[in-house]
Backbone of each chain as nested JSON, in Angstrom:
{
  "chains": [
    {"id": "A", "residues": [
      {"number": 1, "name": "ASP", "atoms": {"N": [0.728, -23.624, 9.993], "CA": [1.008, -22.507, 10.794], "C": [-0.079, -21.509, 10.805]}},
      {"number": 2, "name": "PRO", "atoms": {"N": [-1.012, -21.507, 10.894], "CA": [-2.259, -20.104, 10.383], "C": [-1.666, -18.806, 10.25]}},
      {"number": 3, "name": "ASN", "atoms": {"N": [-0.76, -18.6, 11.188], "CA": [0.561, -16.574, 11.425], "C": [0.784, -17.189, 9.626]}},
      {"number": 4, "name": "MET", "atoms": {"N": [1.293, -17.7, 9.265], "CA": [2.234, -18.0, 8.307], "C": [1.306, -17.832, 7.201]}},
      {"number": 5, "name": "LYS", "atoms": {"N": [0.051, -18.813, 7.069], "CA": [-1.294, -18.126, 6.438], "C": [-1.668, -16.994, 5.681]}},
      {"number": 6, "name": "GLY", "atoms": {"N": [-1.622, -16.509, 7.119], "CA": [-2.459, -14.913, 7.323], "C": [-1.05, -14.64, 6.512]}},
      {"number": 7, "name": "ALA", "atoms": {"N": [-0.059, -13.956, 7.005], "CA": [0.794, -12.862, 6.326], "C": [0.955, -13.348, 4.312]}},
      {"number": 8, "name": "ALA", "atoms": {"N": [0.778, -14.235, 3.932], "CA": [1.026, -14.415, 2.883], "C": [-0.29, -13.946, 2.077]}},
      {"number": 9, "name": "ALA", "atoms": {"N": [-1.517, -14.785, 2.834], "CA": [-2.776, -13.57, 2.786], "C": [-2.724, -12.236, 2.172]}},
      {"number": 10, "name": "ASN", "atoms": {"N": [-1.747, -11.353, 2.736], "CA": [-2.152, -10.332, 2.996], "C": [-1.09, -10.419, 2.281]}},
      {"number": 11, "name": "GLU", "atoms": {"N": [0.196, -10.659, 1.94], "CA": [0.702, -10.333, 0.495], "C": [0.774, -10.647, 0.036]}},
      {"number": 12, "name": "GLY", "atoms": {"N": [-0.376, -11.619, -0.275], "CA": [-1.554, -11.376, -1.439], "C": [-2.769, -10.085, -1.526]}},
      {"number": 13, "name": "VAL", "atoms": {"N": [-2.92, -9.399, -0.264], "CA": [-3.683, -9.032, -1.081], "C": [-2.935, -7.193, -1.032]}},
      {"number": 14, "name": "LEU", "atoms": {"N": [-1.22, -7.099, -0.769], "CA": [-0.646, -6.164, -0.711], "C": [-0.457, -6.403, -2.271]}},
      {"number": 15, "name": "ALA", "atoms": {"N": [-0.847, -6.92, -2.54], "CA": [0.635, -7.136, -4.181], "C": [-0.622, -6.961, -5.168]}},
      {"number": 16, "name": "ASN", "atoms": {"N": [-1.448, -7.091, -4.827], "CA": [-2.916, -6.925, -5.489], "C": [-2.421, -5.548, -5.131]}},
      {"number": 17, "name": "PHE", "atoms": {"N": [-2.762, -4.631, -4.185], "CA": [-3.551, -2.995, -3.98], "C": [-2.139, -2.464, -5.236]}},
      {"number": 18, "name": "PHE", "atoms": {"N": [-0.982, -2.696, -4.446], "CA": [0.157, -2.521, -5.946], "C": [0.258, -2.514, -6.871]}},
      {"number": 19, "name": "ASN", "atoms": {"N": [-0.037, -3.37, -7.512], "CA": [-0.231, -4.108, -8.841], "C": [-2.174, -2.777, -8.901]}},
      {"number": 20, "name": "SER", "atoms": {"N": [-2.96, -3.044, -8.64], "CA": [-4.008, -2.273, -9.062], "C": [-3.41, -0.222, -9.265]}},
      {"number": 21, "name": "LEU", "atoms": {"N": [-2.32, 0.444, -8.035], "CA": [-1.865, 0.929, -7.899], "C": [-1.136, 1.599, -8.879]}},
      {"number": 22, "name": "LEU", "atoms": {"N": [-0.749, 0.325, -9.882], "CA": [0.695, 0.364, -11.203], "C": [-0.652, 1.363, -12.063]}},
      {"number": 23, "name": "SER", "atoms": {"N": [-1.434, -0.522, -12.609], "CA": [-1.995, 0.35, -13.152], "C": [-3.344, 1.451, -13.559]}},
      {"number": 24, "name": "LYS", "atoms": {"N": [-3.228, 2.188, -12.34], "CA": [-4.08, 2.886, -12.547], "C": [-3.263, 4.229, -13.041]}},
      {"number": 25, "name": "LYS", "atoms": {"N": [-1.88, 4.679, -12.326], "CA": [-1.225, 4.88, -12.725], "C": [-0.557, 4.583, -14.429]}},
      {"number": 26, "name": "THR", "atoms": {"N": [-1.034, 3.878, -14.34], "CA": [-1.055, 3.426, -16.712], "C": [-1.446, 3.389, -17.094]}},
      {"number": 27, "name": "GLY", "atoms": {"N": [-3.031, 3.247, -16.459], "CA": [-3.992, 2.733, -17.508], "C": [-3.739, 2.053, -18.139]}},
      {"number": 28, "name": "VAL", "atoms": {"N": [-3.077, 1.309, -17.735], "CA": [-3.152, 0.157, -18.002], "C": [-3.694, -1.666, -17.119]}},
      {"number": 29, "name": "PRO", "atoms": {"N": [-4.601, -2.199, -17.639], "CA": [-5.925, -2.244, -16.336], "C": [-4.791, -4.084, -16.381]}}
    ]},
    {"id": "B", "residues": [
      {"number": 1, "name": "SER", "atoms": {"N": [18.95, 6.739, -10.385], "CA": [19.209, 5.582, -10.539], "C": [17.755, 4.733, -10.21]}},
      {"number": 2, "name": "ASP", "atoms": {"N": [17.459, 3.722, -9.696], "CA": [16.329, 2.626, -9.608], "C": [15.533, 2.868, -7.88]}},
      {"number": 3, "name": "CYS", "atoms": {"N": [16.889, 3.169, -6.529], "CA": [16.621, 3.546, -6.169], "C": [15.511, 5.131, -5.682]}},
      {"number": 4, "name": "SER", "atoms": {"N": [15.521, 5.91, -5.9], "CA": [15.301, 6.813, -6.547], "C": [13.848, 6.661, -7.467]}},
      {"number": 5, "name": "ALA", "atoms": {"N": [13.22, 6.384, -8.681], "CA": [12.631, 5.808, -9.424], "C": [11.624, 5.474, -8.234]}},
      {"number": 6, "name": "VAL", "atoms": {"N": [11.851, 3.79, -7.642], "CA": [10.983, 3.715, -6.592], "C": [10.245, 4.275, -5.742]}},
      {"number": 7, "name": "LEU", "atoms": {"N": [11.107, 4.958, -5.193], "CA": [10.748, 6.042, -4.026], "C": [9.845, 7.361, -4.926]}},
      {"number": 8, "name": "GLU", "atoms": {"N": [9.936, 7.912, -6.195], "CA": [9.455, 8.727, -6.911], "C": [7.356, 7.831, -6.864]}},
      {"number": 9, "name": "LYS", "atoms": {"N": [7.714, 6.804, -7.002], "CA": [6.308, 6.08, -7.537], "C": [5.7, 5.668, -6.323]}},
      {"number": 10, "name": "THR", "atoms": {"N": [6.489, 4.935, -5.892], "CA": [6.565, 5.282, -4.239], "C": [4.855, 6.499, -3.775]}},
      {"number": 11, "name": "ARG", "atoms": {"N": [6.173, 7.395, -3.487], "CA": [5.375, 9.014, -4.114], "C": [4.311, 9.496, -4.422]}},
      {"number": 12, "name": "GLU", "atoms": {"N": [4.425, 8.692, -5.765], "CA": [2.742, 9.129, -6.39], "C": [1.701, 8.254, -5.127]}},
      {"number": 13, "name": "PHE", "atoms": {"N": [2.21, 6.517, -6.012], "CA": [1.043, 6.159, -4.83], "C": [0.135, 7.454, -3.939]}},
      {"number": 14, "name": "PHE", "atoms": {"N": [1.106, 6.765, -2.687], "CA": [0.9, 7.928, -1.769], "C": [0.034, 8.734, -1.508]}},
      {"number": 15, "name": "GLN", "atoms": {"N": [0.415, 10.117, -2.543], "CA": [-0.196, 11.378, -3.189], "C": [-1.37, 10.073, -3.621]}},
      {"number": 16, "name": "ILE", "atoms": {"N": [-1.81, 8.98, -3.836], "CA": [-3.845, 9.509, -4.732], "C": [-3.933, 8.744, -3.701]}},
      {"number": 17, "name": "CYS", "atoms": {"N": [-4.42, 8.032, -2.982], "CA": [-4.262, 7.424, -1.212], "C": [-4.587, 8.396, -0.851]}},
      {"number": 18, "name": "ASP", "atoms": {"N": [-3.661, 9.988, -0.71], "CA": [-3.233, 10.745, 0.899], "C": [-4.066, 11.328, -0.15]}},
      {"number": 19, "name": "ILE", "atoms": {"N": [-5.258, 12.299, -0.638], "CA": [-5.574, 12.809, -2.222], "C": [-5.276, 14.234, -1.699]}},
      {"number": 20, "name": "GLU", "atoms": {"N": [-5.779, 14.625, -0.246], "CA": [-6.097, 16.089, -0.044], "C": [-4.334, 16.524, 0.297]}},
      {"number": 21, "name": "GLY", "atoms": {"N": [-3.406, 15.173, 1.172], "CA": [-1.732, 15.954, 0.739], "C": [-1.298, 16.232, 2.843]}},
      {"number": 22, "name": "LYS", "atoms": {"N": [-2.565, 15.3, 3.223], "CA": [-1.972, 16.016, 5.218], "C": [-1.109, 14.815, 5.197]}},
      {"number": 23, "name": "GLY", "atoms": {"N": [-0.145, 14.373, 4.412], "CA": [1.278, 13.399, 4.496], "C": [1.411, 12.109, 5.584]}},
      {"number": 24, "name": "PHE", "atoms": {"N": [0.006, 11.308, 5.532], "CA": [-0.278, 10.723, 5.78], "C": [-1.751, 10.152, 5.574]}},
      {"number": 25, "name": "ILE", "atoms": {"N": [-2.24, 8.963, 5.246], "CA": [-2.885, 8.223, 4.677], "C": [-4.355, 7.065, 6.435]}},
      {"number": 26, "name": "THR", "atoms": {"N": [-5.389, 7.222, 6.496], "CA": [-6.579, 7.383, 6.856], "C": [-6.982, 7.083, 6.499]}},
      {"number": 27, "name": "ARG", "atoms": {"N": [-8.186, 5.408, 7.477], "CA": [-8.795, 4.158, 7.207], "C": [-9.776, 5.235, 5.918]}},
      {"number": 28, "name": "ARG", "atoms": {"N": [-10.268, 5.852, 6.421], "CA": [-10.764, 6.594, 5.255], "C": [-11.112, 7.084, 3.708]}},
      {"number": 29, "name": "ASP", "atoms": {"N": [-9.671, 7.712, 4.123], "CA": [-8.274, 7.559, 2.667], "C": [-8.454, 6.283, 1.565]}},
      {"number": 30, "name": "MET", "atoms": {"N": [-8.742, 4.708, 2.712], "CA": [-8.032, 3.877, 1.67], "C": [-9.75, 3.492, 1.846]}},
      {"number": 31, "name": "GLN", "atoms": {"N": [-11.064, 3.606, 2.438], "CA": [-11.997, 3.273, 1.651], "C": [-12.912, 4.038, 0.27]}},
      {"number": 32, "name": "ARG", "atoms": {"N": [-12.256, 5.815, 0.569], "CA": [-12.671, 6.535, -0.267], "C": [-11.827, 5.453, -2.222]}},
      {"number": 33, "name": "LEU", "atoms": {"N": [-11.227, 5.288, -1.185], "CA": [-10.244, 3.91, -2.878], "C": [-10.677, 2.842, -3.971]}},
      {"number": 34, "name": "ASN", "atoms": {"N": [-11.907, 2.843, -2.782], "CA": [-12.68, 1.633, -2.513], "C": [-13.361, 1.732, -4.42]}},
      {"number": 35, "name": "GLY", "atoms": {"N": [-14.263, 3.285, -4.596], "CA": [-14.572, 3.177, -6.354], "C": [-14.235, 3.133, -7.612]}},
      {"number": 36, "name": "GLU", "atoms": {"N": [-12.494, 2.834, -6.433], "CA": [-10.703, 3.294, -8.118], "C": [-11.095, 1.601, -7.748]}},
      {"number": 37, "name": "LEU", "atoms": {"N": [-10.89, 2.031, -7.456], "CA": [-9.06, 0.541, -7.161], "C": [-10.309, -1.144, -7.219]}},
      {"number": 38, "name": "PRO", "atoms": {"N": [-9.524, -1.527, -7.865], "CA": [-10.999, -3.389, -7.852], "C": [-10.874, -4.124, -6.282]}},
      {"number": 39, "name": "GLN", "atoms": {"N": [-10.171, -3.416, -5.598], "CA": [-10.395, -4.037, -4.456], "C": [-11.622, -3.957, -3.453]}},
      {"number": 40, "name": "SER", "atoms": {"N": [-11.608, -4.746, -3.416], "CA": [-13.078, -4.498, -2.074], "C": [-12.589, -4.037, -0.694]}},
      {"number": 41, "name": "ALA", "atoms": {"N": [-13.947, -3.543, -0.275], "CA": [-13.694, -2.139, 0.568], "C": [-12.219, -2.952, 2.053]}},
      {"number": 42, "name": "GLU", "atoms": {"N": [-13.585, -3.95, 1.961], "CA": [-12.631, -5.51, 3.088], "C": [-10.492, -5.807, 2.94]}},
      {"number": 43, "name": "GLU", "atoms": {"N": [-10.724, -5.781, 1.836], "CA": [-9.87, -6.247, 1.099], "C": [-8.429, -4.323, 1.628]}},
      {"number": 44, "name": "LEU", "atoms": {"N": [-8.962, -3.587, 1.205], "CA": [-8.709, -2.21, 1.614], "C": [-8.382, -1.883, 2.836]}},
      {"number": 45, "name": "GLU", "atoms": {"N": [-9.489, -2.803, 3.971], "CA": [-8.999, -2.117, 5.183], "C": [-7.79, -3.435, 5.681]}},
      {"number": 46, "name": "ASN", "atoms": {"N": [-7.842, -4.347, 5.041], "CA": [-6.749, -5.419, 4.897], "C": [-4.804, -4.654, 4.643]}},
      {"number": 47, "name": "VAL", "atoms": {"N": [-5.172, -4.352, 3.4], "CA": [-4.299, -3.849, 2.71], "C": [-3.072, -2.299, 3.852]}},
      {"number": 48, "name": "PHE", "atoms": {"N": [-4.823, -2.167, 5.017], "CA": [-3.633, -0.796, 5.952], "C": [-4.001, -0.963, 7.062]}},
      {"number": 49, "name": "ASP", "atoms": {"N": [-4.3, -2.178, 7.644], "CA": [-3.422, -2.265, 8.39], "C": [-2.68, -3.555, 8.236]}},
      {"number": 50, "name": "THR", "atoms": {"N": [-2.917, -4.016, 7.655], "CA": [-0.962, -4.458, 7.299], "C": [0.397, -3.183, 6.864]}},
      {"number": 51, "name": "LEU", "atoms": {"N": [-0.077, -2.376, 5.811], "CA": [0.824, -1.62, 5.817], "C": [1.216, -0.091, 7.591]}},
      {"number": 52, "name": "ASP", "atoms": {"N": [-0.684, -0.394, 8.189], "CA": [-0.221, 0.66, 9.789], "C": [0.986, -0.042, 10.346]}},
      {"number": 53, "name": "THR", "atoms": {"N": [2.205, -0.973, 10.763], "CA": [2.639, -2.11, 11.465], "C": [2.81, -1.08, 13.039]}},
      {"number": 54, "name": "ASP", "atoms": {"N": [2.25, -0.214, 13.797], "CA": [2.215, 0.507, 14.49], "C": [0.798, 0.34, 15.674]}},
      {"number": 55, "name": "ALA", "atoms": {"N": [-0.303, -0.035, 14.556], "CA": [-1.547, 0.159, 13.828], "C": [-2.381, 1.772, 15.247]}},
      {"number": 56, "name": "ASN", "atoms": {"N": [-1.229, 2.708, 15.2], "CA": [-2.245, 4.161, 15.949], "C": [-3.533, 4.593, 14.287]}},
      {"number": 57, "name": "GLY", "atoms": {"N": [-3.104, 3.589, 13.314], "CA": [-4.382, 4.614, 12.838], "C": [-4.328, 5.885, 11.495]}},
      {"number": 58, "name": "TYR", "atoms": {"N": [-2.542, 5.721, 11.689], "CA": [-2.566, 6.031, 10.896], "C": [-1.026, 5.932, 10.359]}},
      {"number": 59, "name": "LEU", "atoms": {"N": [-1.647, 5.847, 8.91], "CA": [-0.142, 5.476, 7.79], "C": [0.236, 6.311, 7.418]}},
      {"number": 60, "name": "THR", "atoms": {"N": [1.939, 6.314, 7.413], "CA": [2.737, 7.486, 7.144], "C": [3.228, 7.086, 6.202]}},
      {"number": 61, "name": "PHE", "atoms": {"N": [4.237, 8.173, 5.873], "CA": [4.446, 7.632, 4.019], "C": [5.594, 6.781, 4.479]}},
      {"number": 62, "name": "GLU", "atoms": {"N": [6.445, 6.398, 5.639], "CA": [7.525, 5.886, 6.42], "C": [6.448, 4.02, 5.74]}},
      {"number": 63, "name": "GLU", "atoms": {"N": [5.551, 4.638, 6.964], "CA": [5.142, 3.334, 7.014], "C": [4.542, 2.076, 5.608]}},
      {"number": 64, "name": "PHE", "atoms": {"N": [4.589, 3.348, 4.215], "CA": [4.098, 3.58, 3.391], "C": [5.17, 3.104, 2.426]}},
      {"number": 65, "name": "SER", "atoms": {"N": [5.609, 3.375, 2.477], "CA": [7.801, 3.147, 1.345], "C": [8.069, 1.833, 1.505]}},
      {"number": 66, "name": "SER", "atoms": {"N": [7.635, 1.432, 3.269], "CA": [8.492, -0.056, 3.097], "C": [7.747, -0.85, 3.253]}},
      {"number": 67, "name": "GLY", "atoms": {"N": [5.794, -0.766, 3.28], "CA": [5.297, -1.783, 2.647], "C": [5.298, -1.967, 1.422]}},
      {"number": 68, "name": "PHE", "atoms": {"N": [5.626, -1.264, 0.515], "CA": [5.627, -1.138, -0.847], "C": [7.235, -1.478, -1.822]}},
      {"number": 69, "name": "SER", "atoms": {"N": [8.11, -1.504, -0.472], "CA": [9.458, -1.974, -1.266], "C": [9.461, -3.883, -0.474]}},
      {"number": 70, "name": "GLU", "atoms": {"N": [9.308, -4.006, 0.486], "CA": [7.925, -5.18, 1.133], "C": [7.322, -6.304, -0.445]}},
      {"number": 71, "name": "PHE", "atoms": {"N": [6.828, -5.645, -1.331], "CA": [6.123, -5.776, -2.368], "C": [7.342, -5.945, -3.772]}},
      {"number": 72, "name": "MET", "atoms": {"N": [7.899, -4.761, -3.948], "CA": [9.08, -5.023, -4.537], "C": [9.998, -5.976, -4.417]}},
      {"number": 73, "name": "PHE", "atoms": {"N": [10.759, -5.498, -3.57], "CA": [11.885, -7.021, -3.261], "C": [11.667, -7.574, -2.315]}},
      {"number": 74, "name": "GLY", "atoms": {"N": [10.468, -8.117, -1.452], "CA": [10.135, -9.01, -0.522], "C": [10.829, -8.74, 0.286]}},
      {"number": 75, "name": "PRO", "atoms": {"N": [10.427, -9.203, 2.136], "CA": [10.371, -8.649, 3.098], "C": [12.254, -8.587, 3.987]}},
      {"number": 76, "name": "GLY", "atoms": {"N": [12.391, -8.37, 4.516], "CA": [13.069, -7.566, 5.891], "C": [14.394, -7.175, 4.31]}},
      {"number": 77, "name": "VAL", "atoms": {"N": [14.277, -6.34, 3.026], "CA": [15.891, -5.278, 2.797], "C": [14.697, -3.376, 3.555]}},
      {"number": 78, "name": "VAL", "atoms": {"N": [14.033, -2.921, 3.152], "CA": [14.622, -1.733, 4.429], "C": [13.892, -2.332, 5.651]}},
      {"number": 79, "name": "SER", "atoms": {"N": [14.403, -2.339, 6.422], "CA": [15.101, -1.693, 8.026], "C": [14.313, -0.828, 8.94]}}
    ]}
  ]
}
């Protein structure tokens, strides 16, 4: 299902984004 | 409580994106993070589009926090 794939990909992008914000906040890469 | 800690964190993240304190995030704000976060401009666009659920070009705190909740707890937790 291409829609499911798209959603999963977006979730990964979101997770990376929030992880980066977490790293930025704490200064831990 | 855990809940208020998450809310606090969400607020901090929102403020990192909303540099001028407008109360919402635009696509342009997101692009500005390009130099500060490891994500590419395209990935940041993707993040913006994913969080901007009503696709009006403005990311409100509510939209942002529901996206963050999904990241923290999985989809469907916050209605």
